[in-house]
Every structure is written in structure tokens, then in C-alpha cells.
N, CA, C and O of each residue as an XYZ file, in Angstrom:
696
protein
N      -0.726    -21.354      1.792
C      -0.193    -20.070      1.438
C      -0.217    -19.974     -0.005
O       0.256    -20.887     -0.682
N      -0.723    -18.958     -0.525
C      -0.736    -18.739     -1.978
C      -0.340    -17.397     -2.382
O      -1.029    -16.402     -2.157
N       0.822    -17.387     -3.005
C       1.307    -16.319     -3.581
C       1.739    -16.463     -5.146
O       2.884    -16.726     -5.515
N       0.619    -16.243     -6.003
C       0.802    -16.713     -7.269
C       1.873    -15.910     -8.194
O       2.742    -16.431     -8.893
N       1.641    -14.687     -8.056
C       2.559    -13.542     -8.793
C       3.583    -13.223     -7.815
O       3.371    -13.193     -6.603
N       4.806    -12.964     -8.424
C       5.905    -12.492     -7.534
C       6.021    -11.063     -7.976
O       6.843    -10.717     -8.824
N       5.140    -10.190     -7.356
C       5.172     -8.765     -8.057
C       5.768     -7.775     -6.767
O       5.823     -6.550     -6.878
N       6.121     -8.376     -5.764
C       6.780     -7.648     -4.619
C       7.927     -8.385     -4.046
O       7.736     -9.245     -3.186
N       9.202     -8.068     -4.511
C      10.443     -8.917     -4.129
C      10.709     -8.646     -2.613
O      10.112     -7.814     -1.930
N      11.728     -9.507     -2.190
C      12.094     -9.706     -0.856
C      12.584     -8.316     -0.445
O      12.184     -7.679      0.530
N      13.369     -7.998     -1.201
C      14.113     -6.481     -0.982
C      13.097     -5.373     -0.735
O      13.221     -4.571      0.190
N      12.103     -5.362     -1.589
C      11.031     -4.287     -1.333
C      10.265     -4.493     -0.146
O       9.823     -3.561      0.526
N      10.074     -5.896      0.162
C       9.281     -6.310      1.533
C       9.974     -5.774      2.799
O       9.431     -5.227      3.759
N      11.471     -6.080      2.585
C      12.166     -5.660      3.725
C      12.078     -3.943      3.811
O      11.872     -3.369      4.880
N      12.227     -3.381      2.796
C      12.176     -1.813      2.940
C      11.010     -1.433      3.281
O      10.985     -0.421      3.980
N       9.833     -2.001      2.970
C       8.409     -1.655      3.412
C       8.536     -1.703      5.114
O       8.328     -0.763      5.882
N       8.884     -2.893      5.409
C       8.910     -3.209      6.825
C       9.735     -2.294      7.619
O       9.328     -1.924      8.721
N      10.923     -1.875      7.127
C      11.842     -0.856      7.720
C      11.155      0.426      7.855
O      11.189      1.015      8.935
N      10.518      0.920      6.821
C       9.910      2.152      6.872
C       8.669      2.143      7.938
O       8.509      3.106      8.688
N       7.894      1.131      7.965
C       6.851      0.931      8.849
C       7.042      0.914     10.254
O       6.230      1.461     11.000
N       8.030      0.341     10.665
C       8.450      0.351     12.166
C       9.016      1.858     12.497
O       9.147      2.204     13.671
N       9.305      2.627     11.551
C       9.837      3.905     12.112
C       8.500      4.935     11.818
O       8.710      6.147     11.799
N       7.502      4.556     11.652
C       6.408      5.327     11.363
C       5.666      5.687     12.794
O       5.489      4.872     13.699
N       5.255      7.127     12.812
C       4.538      7.405     14.136
C       3.381      6.868     14.505
O       2.872      6.170     13.627
N       2.719      6.963     15.620
C       1.346      6.627     15.969
C       0.512      7.113     14.895
O       0.793      8.071     14.176
N      -0.525      6.405     14.824
C      -1.582      6.793     13.782
C      -1.968      5.401     12.981
O      -1.285      4.387     13.125
N      -2.996      5.444     12.222
C      -3.474      4.417     11.370
C      -2.389      4.116     10.506
O      -1.582      4.947     10.090
N      -2.395      2.719     10.211
C      -1.520      2.101      9.095
C      -2.523      1.671      8.016
O      -3.447      0.889      8.242
N      -2.258      2.274      6.755
C      -3.193      1.788      5.792
C      -2.372      1.311      4.489
O      -1.449      1.937      3.969
N      -2.789      0.332      4.157
C      -2.175     -0.155      2.708
C      -3.328     -0.081      1.652
O      -4.445     -0.535      1.899
N      -3.028      0.467      0.556
C      -3.874      0.657     -0.589
C      -3.426     -0.079     -1.738
O      -2.498      0.322     -2.441
N      -4.107     -1.228     -1.966
C      -3.853     -2.242     -2.896
C      -2.916     -3.528     -2.156
O      -1.751     -3.410     -1.776
N      -3.600     -4.529     -2.087
C      -3.109     -5.553     -1.230
C      -2.922     -6.922     -2.042
O      -2.030     -7.703     -1.709
N      -3.716     -7.178     -3.034
C      -3.768     -8.360     -3.978
C      -3.819     -9.477     -3.090
O      -4.742     -9.592     -2.284
N      -2.745    -10.440     -3.195
C      -2.762    -11.785     -2.384
C      -2.132    -11.504     -0.906
O      -2.066    -12.408     -0.074
N      -1.718    -10.305     -0.670
C      -1.177    -10.070      0.586
C       0.303    -10.125      0.942
O       0.662    -10.108      2.120
N       1.122    -10.188     -0.024
C       2.631    -10.295      0.169
C       2.910     -9.143      0.988
O       3.469     -9.318      2.071
N       2.555     -7.861      0.566
C       3.137     -6.773      1.192
C       2.482     -6.684      2.468
O       3.125     -6.405      3.480
N       1.054     -6.936      2.491
C       0.341     -6.854      3.720
C       1.102     -7.755      4.886
O       1.339     -7.268      5.992
N       1.399     -8.875      4.596
C       2.066     -9.710      5.553
C       3.363     -9.136      5.963
O       3.552     -9.078      7.177
N       4.317     -8.689      5.157
C       5.569     -7.857      5.645
C       5.002     -6.748      6.533
O       5.490     -6.637      7.658
N       4.102     -5.981      6.185
C       3.659     -4.866      7.096
C       3.222     -5.401      8.536
O       3.672     -4.902      9.568
N       2.317     -6.448      8.523
C       1.535     -6.813      9.798
C       2.578     -7.468     10.661
O       2.491     -7.469     11.889
N       3.570     -8.028      9.994
C       4.625     -8.911     10.941
C       5.519     -7.748     11.456
O       6.031     -7.856     12.570
N       5.744     -6.560     10.642
C       6.648     -5.574     11.249
C       6.012     -4.761     12.272
O       6.705     -4.267     13.161
N       4.720     -4.571     12.227
C       4.170     -3.522     13.163
C       3.337     -4.105     14.302
O       2.745     -3.380     15.102
N       3.307     -5.569     14.354
C       2.515     -6.050     15.457
C       2.662     -5.472     16.817
O       3.798     -5.376     17.281
N       1.585     -5.057     17.540
C       0.224     -5.375     17.411
C      -0.554     -4.554     16.718
O      -1.755     -4.776     16.562
N       0.162     -3.348     16.153
C      -0.619     -2.520     15.379
C      -1.520     -3.067     14.242
O      -1.217     -4.096     13.639
N      -2.661     -2.334     13.961
C      -3.686     -2.833     12.922
C      -3.186     -2.460     11.529
O      -2.786     -1.309     11.362
N      -3.173     -3.237     10.618
C      -2.891     -2.718      9.188
C      -4.399     -2.729      8.355
O      -5.069     -3.751      8.210
N      -4.691     -1.698      7.965
C      -5.970     -1.522      7.206
C      -5.742     -1.812      5.688
O      -5.198     -0.964      4.981
N      -6.076     -2.777      5.286
C      -5.682     -3.370      3.763
C      -6.945     -2.878      3.110
O      -8.023     -3.254      3.568
N      -6.893     -1.991      1.978
C      -7.877     -1.520      1.146
C      -7.717     -1.704     -0.250
O      -6.902     -1.066     -0.915
N      -8.575     -2.673     -0.760
C      -8.581     -3.284     -2.077
C      -9.872     -3.691     -2.509
O     -10.743     -4.067     -1.724
N     -10.028     -3.618     -3.845
C     -11.493     -4.201     -4.226
C     -11.095     -5.661     -4.730
O     -12.040     -6.352     -5.110
N      -9.999     -6.141     -4.775
C      -9.623     -7.357     -5.100
C     -10.334     -7.744     -6.551
O     -10.753     -8.877     -6.789
N     -10.400     -6.774     -7.369
C     -10.960     -7.026     -8.786
C      -9.692     -6.783     -9.811
O      -9.824     -7.009    -11.014
N      -8.587     -6.357     -9.309
C      -7.557     -5.945    -10.267
C      -7.835     -4.527    -10.724
O      -8.890     -3.945    -10.469
N      -6.745     -3.956    -11.475
C      -6.719     -2.457    -12.102
C      -7.289     -2.709    -13.409
O      -6.918     -3.681    -14.066
N      -8.280     -1.794    -13.884
C      -8.828     -1.819    -14.911
C      -7.735     -1.606    -16.207
O      -6.921     -0.683    -16.187
N      -7.812     -2.463    -17.201
C      -7.011     -2.417    -18.170
C      -5.594     -2.876    -17.969
O      -4.705     -2.567    -18.763
N      -5.359     -3.727    -16.742
C      -4.067     -4.218    -16.543
C      -4.260     -5.673    -16.447
O      -5.409     -6.108    -16.364
N      -3.151     -6.547    -16.451
C      -3.209     -7.958    -16.219
C      -3.947     -8.452    -15.065
O      -4.599     -9.495    -15.105
N      -3.839     -7.650    -13.960
C      -4.505     -7.926    -12.746
C      -6.052     -8.106    -12.805
O      -6.715     -8.870    -12.104
N      -6.475     -7.309    -13.713
C      -7.950     -7.386    -14.011
C      -8.439     -8.692    -14.550
O      -9.489     -9.237    -14.210
N      -7.482     -9.189    -15.519
C      -7.752    -10.569    -16.187
C      -7.537    -11.722    -15.135
O      -8.279    -12.704    -15.129
N      -6.651    -11.591    -14.378
C      -6.258    -12.602    -13.357
C      -7.447    -12.714    -12.237
O      -7.912    -13.786    -11.850
N      -7.859    -11.419    -11.784
C      -8.990    -11.456    -10.827
C     -10.305    -12.042    -11.503
O     -11.247    -12.443    -10.818
N     -10.306    -12.063    -12.710
C     -11.639    -12.482    -13.187
C     -11.562    -14.153    -13.480
O     -12.559    -14.800    -13.799
N     -10.308    -14.697    -13.328
C      -9.986    -16.011    -13.375
C      -9.999    -16.821    -12.222
O     -10.067    -18.050    -12.261
N      -9.912    -15.911    -10.848
C      -9.849    -16.739     -9.694
C     -10.223    -15.730     -8.620
O     -10.398    -14.527     -8.810
N     -10.319    -16.370     -7.486
C     -10.934    -15.537     -6.194
C      -9.465    -15.122     -5.436
O      -8.851    -15.880     -4.684
N      -9.108    -13.947     -5.752
C      -7.885    -13.322     -5.206
C      -8.082    -12.824     -3.762
O      -7.139    -12.714     -2.978
N      -9.414    -12.515     -3.439
C      -9.723    -12.090     -2.240
C      -9.575    -13.380     -1.155
O      -9.155    -13.258     -0.004
N      -9.984    -14.558     -1.739
C      -9.984    -15.762     -0.873
C      -8.601    -16.093     -0.582
O      -8.298    -16.605      0.495
N      -7.670    -15.806     -1.562
C      -6.147    -16.178     -1.445
C      -5.757    -15.138     -0.327
O      -5.279    -15.518      0.742
N      -5.960    -13.929     -0.591
C      -5.500    -12.944      0.310
C      -5.916    -13.307      1.864
O      -5.140    -13.256      2.818
N      -7.262    -13.672      1.913
C      -7.659    -13.909      3.274
C      -7.035    -15.126      3.899
O      -6.689    -15.028      5.077
N      -6.849    -16.246      3.271
C      -5.955    -17.453      3.587
C      -4.649    -17.071      4.091
O      -4.163    -17.442      5.159
N      -4.038    -16.180      3.102
C      -2.665    -15.623      3.317
C      -2.483    -14.947      4.724
O      -1.542    -15.127      5.498
N      -3.567    -14.140      4.894
C      -3.509    -13.195      6.176
C      -3.793    -14.173      7.434
O      -3.216    -14.020      8.510
N      -4.674    -15.124      7.204
C      -4.950    -15.938      8.320
C      -3.707    -16.771      8.798
O      -3.407    -16.932      9.981
N      -2.994    -17.300      7.674
C      -2.016    -18.279      7.948
C      -0.585    -17.510      8.380
O       0.219    -18.008      9.168
N      -0.439    -16.394      7.818
C       1.051    -15.646      8.143
C       0.843    -14.272      8.904
O       1.742    -13.433      8.973
N      -0.245    -14.128      9.397
C      -0.052    -12.918     10.354
C      -0.808    -13.494     11.730
O      -1.431    -14.551     11.822
N      -0.555    -12.411     12.862
C      -1.151    -12.593     14.022
C      -2.580    -11.910     14.222
O      -3.053    -11.639     15.326
N      -3.212    -11.668     12.972
C      -4.481    -11.315     12.993
C      -4.707     -9.737     13.053
O      -5.808     -9.254     13.317
N      -3.683     -9.054     12.814
C      -3.599     -7.676     12.941
C      -3.805     -7.062     11.488
O      -3.058     -6.187     11.049
N      -4.744     -7.523     10.865
C      -5.059     -6.888      9.517
C      -6.606     -6.769      9.457
O      -7.352     -7.644      9.897
N      -6.986     -5.732      8.933
C      -8.486     -5.440      8.761
C      -8.570     -5.309      7.292
O      -7.850     -4.443      6.794
N      -9.268     -5.965      6.563
C      -9.493     -5.938      5.144
C     -10.724     -4.938      4.946
O     -11.688     -4.996      5.709
N     -10.660     -4.013      3.886
C     -11.529     -3.117      3.483
C     -11.773     -3.429      1.947
O     -10.977     -3.061      1.083
N     -12.924     -4.130      1.675
C     -13.132     -4.447      0.423
C     -13.726     -3.437     -0.512
O     -14.873     -3.611     -0.924
N     -13.051     -2.436     -0.859
C     -13.616     -1.209     -1.615
C     -12.407     -0.534     -2.265
O     -11.265     -0.948     -2.066
N     -12.659      0.423     -2.978
C     -11.520      1.260     -3.510
C     -11.028      2.410     -2.542
O     -11.769      2.828     -1.653
N      -9.884      2.858     -2.723
C      -9.544      3.908     -1.816
C     -10.112      5.117     -1.787
O      -9.985      5.867     -0.819
N     -10.831      5.435     -2.913
C     -11.699      6.743     -3.042
C     -13.021      6.596     -2.193
O     -13.689      7.560     -1.817
N     -13.278      5.456     -1.971
C     -14.443      5.187     -1.020
C     -14.095      5.185      0.598
O     -14.823      5.641      1.481
N     -12.749      4.536      0.775
C     -12.390      4.178      2.050
C     -11.771      5.604      2.674
O     -12.195      6.047      3.742
N     -10.834      6.208      1.982
C     -10.220      7.356      2.659
C     -11.167      8.340      3.213
O     -10.902      8.781      4.331
N     -12.263      8.768      2.593
C     -12.966      9.732      3.269
C     -13.589      9.334      4.744
O     -13.953     10.152      5.589
N     -13.631      7.948      4.865
C     -14.033      7.650      6.262
C     -12.992      7.490      7.315
O     -13.248      6.993      8.411
N     -11.830      7.913      6.971
C     -10.864      7.965      7.984
C     -10.968      9.138      8.853
O     -10.914     10.256      8.339
N     -11.107      9.004     10.085
C     -11.013     10.187     10.835
C     -10.019     10.406     12.020
O     -10.003     11.343     12.818
N      -9.150      9.264     11.942
C      -7.961      9.371     12.798
C      -6.689      9.922     11.883
O      -6.695      9.914     10.652
N      -5.657     10.377     12.666
C      -4.424     10.630     11.894
C      -3.834      9.434     11.340
O      -3.948      8.372     11.951
N      -3.171      9.509     10.163
C      -2.454      8.380      9.441
C      -1.103      8.441      9.723
O      -0.505      9.462      9.383
N      -0.451      7.474     10.325
C       0.849      7.363     10.560
C       1.618      6.731      9.458
O       2.793      7.082      9.349
N       1.127      5.819      8.590
C       1.741      5.214      7.484
C       0.788      4.919      6.576
O      -0.265      4.366      6.891
N       1.096      5.275      5.359
C       0.269      4.723      4.104
C       1.158      4.221      2.938
O       2.121      4.831      2.475
N       0.640      2.889      2.491
C       1.448      2.418      1.394
C       0.592      2.252      0.210
O      -0.467      1.643      0.364
N       0.931      2.748     -1.050
C       0.022      2.836     -2.222
C       0.611      1.918     -3.043
O       1.804      2.010     -3.328
N      -0.078      1.059     -3.448
C       0.276      0.025     -4.505
C      -0.929     -0.535     -5.155
O      -1.053     -1.758     -5.222
N      -1.836      0.266     -5.645
C      -2.910      0.012     -6.313
C      -2.679      0.144     -7.953
O      -1.837     -0.463     -8.614
N      -3.693      1.139     -8.445
C      -3.528      1.308     -9.921
C      -2.267      2.023    -10.137
O      -1.915      2.792     -9.242
N      -1.608      1.910    -11.066
C      -0.261      2.616    -11.490
C      -0.600      3.780    -12.355
O       0.420      4.332    -12.768
N      -1.640      4.294    -12.734
C      -1.855      5.306    -13.506
C      -1.384      6.825    -12.771
O      -1.502      6.998    -11.558
N      -0.892      7.773    -13.607
C      -0.718      8.973    -13.158
C      -1.670      9.710    -12.095
O      -1.371     10.232    -11.021
N      -2.894      9.590    -12.726
C      -4.111     10.242    -11.989
C      -4.371      9.412    -10.574
O      -4.542     10.028     -9.522
N      -4.385      8.218    -10.626
C      -4.706      7.438     -9.373
C      -3.721      7.609     -8.373
O      -4.061      7.711     -7.194
N      -2.380      7.655     -8.766
C      -1.325      7.962     -7.867
C      -1.476      9.394     -7.243
O      -1.582      9.668     -6.047
N      -1.460     10.241     -8.311
C      -1.424     11.724     -7.888
C      -2.665     12.076     -6.998
O      -2.514     12.912     -6.107
N      -3.910     11.471     -7.196
C      -5.087     11.754     -6.330
C      -4.929     11.146     -4.994
O      -5.170     11.749     -3.948
N      -4.497      9.879     -5.074
C      -4.048      9.124     -3.666
C      -3.330      9.884     -2.987
O      -3.753     10.177     -1.870
N      -2.228     10.357     -3.365
C      -1.159     11.112     -2.677
C      -1.993     12.385     -1.955
O      -2.016     12.529     -0.733
N      -2.595     13.182     -2.789
C      -3.165     14.338     -2.470
C      -4.410     14.284     -1.536
O      -4.781     15.297     -0.942
N      -5.106     12.987     -1.402
C      -6.230     12.743     -0.575
C      -5.453     12.357      0.893
O      -5.908     12.658      1.997
N      -4.316     11.700      0.682
C      -3.673     11.307      1.991
C      -2.826     12.414      2.575
O      -2.688     12.410      3.798
N      -2.262     13.329      1.888
C      -1.493     14.348      2.536
C      -2.266     14.926      3.821
O      -1.721     14.740      4.909
N      -3.467     15.597      3.784
C      -4.102     16.149      4.958
C      -4.506     15.138      6.135
O      -4.919     15.526      7.227
N      -4.354     13.947      5.818
C      -4.600     13.022      6.881
C      -3.416     12.565      7.709
O      -3.537     11.979      8.785
N      -2.247     12.875      7.127
C      -0.940     12.461      7.740
C      -0.728     13.067      9.063
O      -0.946     14.261      9.271
N      -0.280     12.205     10.006
C       0.378     12.729     11.136
C       1.616     13.242     11.134
O       2.356     12.731     10.294
N       2.198     14.294     11.966
C       3.400     14.724     11.846
C       4.394     13.388     11.832
O       4.250     12.423     12.583
N       5.381     13.524     10.871
C       6.398     12.457     10.864
C       5.825     11.161      9.976
O       6.565     10.217      9.699
N       4.681     11.208      9.636
C       4.015     10.204      8.884
C       4.630      9.847      7.486
O       5.263     10.656      6.808
N       4.413      8.736      7.180
C       5.078      8.211      5.938
C       4.102      7.869      4.915
O       3.201      7.068      5.161
N       4.237      8.465      3.713
C       3.495      8.015      2.647
C       4.531      7.244      1.584
O       5.534      7.817      1.157
N       4.218      6.055      1.256
C       5.222      5.213      0.389
C       4.320      4.644     -0.728
O       3.106      4.806     -0.846
N       5.113      3.980     -1.485
C       4.509      3.244     -2.570
C       5.576      2.251     -3.387
O       6.802      2.262     -3.278
N       4.798      1.431     -4.198
C       5.790      0.554     -4.935
C       5.658      1.026     -6.384
O       4.747      1.753     -6.779
N       6.674      0.534     -7.155
C       6.770      0.615     -8.693
C       7.029      2.020     -8.956
O       6.242      2.608     -9.698
N       7.970      2.617     -8.480
C       8.466      3.967     -8.628
C       9.117      4.074    -10.111
O       9.281      5.122    -10.736
N       9.432      2.842    -10.513
C      10.149      2.786    -11.925
C       9.183      2.993    -13.204
O       9.548      3.276    -14.345
N       7.872      2.788    -12.747
C       6.928      2.892    -13.892
C       6.592      4.428    -14.177
O       6.164      5.123    -13.256
N       6.790      4.960    -15.463
C       6.624      6.347    -15.745
C       5.567      7.100    -15.073
O       5.903      8.112    -14.459
N       4.355      6.758    -15.100
C       3.166      7.286    -14.395
C       3.298      7.657    -13.007
O       2.939      8.732    -12.525
N       3.925      6.542    -12.300
C       4.054      6.726    -10.807
C       5.149      7.672    -10.789
O       4.940      8.673    -10.104
N       6.184      7.602    -11.335
C       7.402      8.675    -11.250
C       6.710     10.186    -11.566
O       6.914     11.127    -10.799
N       6.005     10.299    -12.579
C       5.452     11.587    -12.810
C       4.585     12.341    -11.620
O       4.686     13.499    -11.215
N       3.742     11.335    -11.224
C       2.982     11.733    -10.093
C       3.950     12.077     -8.945
O       3.762     13.160     -8.391
N       4.907     11.340     -8.538
C       5.795     11.644     -7.377
C       6.609     12.920     -7.774
O       6.770     13.776     -6.905
N       7.022     13.070     -8.756
C       7.727     14.393     -9.398
C       6.833     15.532     -9.102
O       7.358     16.563     -8.680
N       5.476     15.482     -9.276
C       4.639     16.506     -9.260
C       4.100     16.849     -7.948
O       3.738     17.998     -7.698
N       4.023     15.770     -6.983
C       3.585     15.857     -5.818
C       4.422     16.374     -4.680
O       3.973     17.174     -3.858
N       5.761     15.857     -4.647
C       6.768     16.047     -3.865
C       8.098     16.601     -4.338
O       8.508     16.341     -5.469
N       8.771     17.354     -3.497
C      10.104     17.774     -3.991
C      10.854     16.519     -4.015
O      10.837     15.669     -3.124
N      11.568     16.470     -5.201
C      12.376     15.255     -5.516
C      13.496     14.872     -4.467
O      13.892     13.717     -4.314
N      13.988     16.022     -3.723
C      14.884     15.867     -2.788
C      14.270     15.128     -1.438
O      14.958     14.616     -0.555
N      12.902     15.183     -1.471
C      12.245     14.528     -0.128
C      11.944     13.111     -0.358
O      11.509     12.458      0.591
N      12.116     12.565     -1.474
C      11.648     11.305     -1.679
C      12.940     10.356     -1.717
O      13.974     10.656     -2.315
N      12.743      9.194     -1.011
C      13.806      8.222     -0.945
C      13.285      7.027     -1.861
O      12.107      6.687     -1.977
N      14.377      6.461     -2.482
C      13.959      5.275     -3.235
C      14.970      4.066     -2.817
O      16.176      4.250     -2.654
N      14.406      2.967     -2.685
C      15.224      1.943     -2.252
C      14.334      0.635     -2.959
O      13.109      0.553     -2.868
N      15.044     -0.186     -3.551
C      14.404     -1.292     -4.339
C      13.378     -0.790     -5.210
O      13.734      0.078     -6.007
N      12.035     -1.202     -5.223
C      10.957     -0.663     -5.967
C      10.153      0.291     -5.188
O       9.084      0.696     -5.644
N      10.656      0.733     -3.882
C       9.563      1.299     -3.035
C      10.201      2.808     -3.019
O      11.418      2.989     -2.998
N       9.269      3.840     -3.033
C       9.545      5.240     -2.919
C       8.855      5.477     -1.436
O       7.921      4.820     -0.978
N       9.522      6.549     -0.815
C       8.881      7.158      0.414
C       9.030      8.527      0.756
O      10.069      9.116      0.456
N       8.056      9.124      1.383
C       8.237     10.528      1.750
C       7.800     10.664      3.264
O       6.836     10.005      3.655
N       8.321     11.304      3.923
C       7.937     11.559      5.303
C       7.562     13.162      5.415
O       8.104     14.156      4.932
N       6.433     12.994      6.235
C       5.880     14.506      6.523
C       6.566     15.103      7.360
O       6.718     14.387      8.349
N       7.229     16.403      7.484
C       7.963     17.266      8.516
C       7.211     17.203      9.652
O       7.565     17.811     10.662
């Protein structure tokens, strides 16, 4: 098991799992998986449902993750962690979300966004997911404390409809 960076604390993992188990039927998608810490929390919480983990595993342009990904094989660490810590209910999609989401043809019951933390990426990700969401579906993400993430949330959702616990924000489709 390899979790080099501690970017997703236990309290946030617990919140993610709590949200996931309340999601309605439909696909479960994680956008941004890195070494799989959040993926493991999701997969354990929703077994036997499949978690679709979408990531390039190249890091985010201009962020420390890009430098780290150039130094080591993050996808190999993810693969090992998933094999060791889950019951096999994770499908990895090694691509960006902009390539993956257009291939989704089923309703999405749960989507977790934790890839690039720029305003445009979070904003576009939310707007691409919205029409795919099942009734009662949950869109959530990490790092609500980052100003660009917070700005995208403020512009995409009524602030009264967004819950925040630990570093995780969430919105449920009516």
C-alpha cells in the first residue's frame, strides 16, 4: 500500500463514504483519483457497486502534482492500492474527464470531483455532469476552501443547496 501524499484526510474520507452510500442508483464516478485514497473510501462504502475512477495520472498542469507524477509512476501506485485495499469494484479510466464524460450513457447517481482545482475546470466539470445526474444524484468534490473551487461552486449552485463538511462540498439534485 502506497499513499505518499496525505491530501485527503480521514474526516473527508468518512464524509465521502457517508455521501456515497446515500446516492441513488446510477453510475458512481470519481474524477481525480491520484494514488486512490478517496477511491478506496468510495469503493469500500458502496461495494458491490462499481466506482469509475477517471484520471490521467499525470498530475494537474502547473501544480505540484504534475512535478510528482513526472518523478514516479502514480498510476502504478493507484493500481496496487486498488488491488490491495478494495474488493475489485473499481474501473480505472486513464484519461481526462473531458474525454470520459461524453461516453457516459447511463444516469449518474454519484460524482466526486477532485482533479484540477482551477475555476474553469471545476465550473465546466459541474456543468457537464448536471444533465447526466439521476434524480437525487449527488455531485461533490474536495478542496472547497480553495478560492477558485469556491467561486465555481458559488456560480453553479445556490449556496443554500451546498453542504460542506471537512474539505468536502456536496450538492444533491432534487
